VMD Tcl script that draws the C-alpha trace (Angstrom):
set ca {
  {24.60 -28.93 4.95}
  {23.67 -25.91 6.80}
  {20.62 -24.00 5.86}
  {22.75 -20.83 4.46}
  {24.46 -23.17 1.96}
  {21.27 -24.84 0.87}
  {20.01 -21.59 0.24}
  {22.84 -20.17 -1.68}
  {23.09 -23.27 -3.71}
  {19.00 -23.03 -4.38}
  {19.59 -19.51 -5.50}
  {22.35 -20.36 -7.74}
  {20.39 -23.15 -9.45}
  {17.31 -21.00 -9.87}
  {19.22 -18.05 -11.11}
  {21.18 -20.09 -13.62}
  {18.59 -20.70 -16.20}
  {17.01 -16.93 -16.04}
  {17.93 -14.30 -18.77}
  {20.28 -11.36 -17.35}
  {17.61 -8.78 -17.82}
  {15.15 -10.95 -15.74}
  {17.92 -11.26 -13.06}
  {18.68 -7.76 -12.98}
  {14.90 -6.76 -12.46}
  {14.83 -9.52 -9.70}
  {17.79 -8.07 -7.83}
  {16.85 -4.47 -8.38}
  {13.27 -5.19 -6.85}
  {14.84 -6.79 -3.88}
  {17.21 -4.03 -3.46}
  {14.13 -1.55 -3.74}
  {12.42 -3.61 -0.94}
  {15.41 -3.59 1.48}
  {15.96 0.10 0.95}
  {12.28 0.79 1.63}
  {12.98 -0.24 5.25}
  {9.99 -2.71 5.09}
  {12.28 -5.38 7.00}
  {12.00 -3.09 10.03}
  {8.26 -2.84 9.89}
  {7.43 -6.53 9.78}
  {5.60 -8.13 12.40}
  {7.99 -9.92 14.66}
  {7.56 -13.42 16.39}
  {4.91 -13.19 19.26}
  {3.58 -10.05 18.05}
  {-0.28 -9.65 17.10}
  {-0.75 -9.05 13.27}
  {-2.73 -5.99 12.53}
  {-6.35 -6.37 11.26}
  {-6.20 -6.64 7.25}
  {-8.80 -7.14 4.48}
  {-6.90 -8.66 1.45}
  {-8.04 -10.23 -1.65}
  {-7.89 -14.26 -1.59}
  {-6.92 -16.23 -4.60}
  {-10.38 -15.62 -6.26}
  {-9.67 -11.85 -5.74}
  {-12.63 -12.00 -3.23}
  {-11.82 -9.64 -0.08}
  {-11.16 -11.37 3.07}
  {-11.42 -9.56 6.35}
  {-9.10 -11.01 9.24}
  {-11.63 -9.71 11.82}
  {-14.41 -12.00 10.58}
  {-12.10 -15.01 10.27}
  {-10.69 -14.45 13.93}
  {-14.30 -14.32 15.16}
  {-14.78 -17.89 13.99}
  {-11.15 -19.28 15.71}
  {-7.85 -19.24 15.20}
  {-6.23 -17.84 12.12}
  {-3.36 -18.71 9.82}
  {-2.27 -16.68 7.15}
  {-0.27 -17.94 3.96}
  {1.23 -15.41 1.47}
  {2.56 -16.29 -1.89}
  {4.06 -13.99 -4.60}
  {1.00 -13.88 -6.99}
  {1.30 -12.84 -10.42}
  {4.52 -11.45 -11.55}
}
mol new
graphics top color blue
foreach p $ca { graphics top sphere $p radius 0.5 }
foreach p [lrange $ca 0 end-1] q [lrange $ca 1 end] { graphics top cylinder $p $q radius 0.2 }
display resetview
């Protein structure tokens, strides 16, 4: 099965058990993100990511510059608390 079909089936399955008001809020948030132009500002493949300081899972600030001084860096994002 092509990836697009798999993703469509996954979306349908995940949305099937959600109350309509939750789905509406989720779809509204996605629409707002699309309208914000954020997609045009994302780092493209091969581009260098900007330096950052972000909280880790324990809310402790993590500085990318300090981490890069120790070696290569892999950054993983998760949606956090919704």
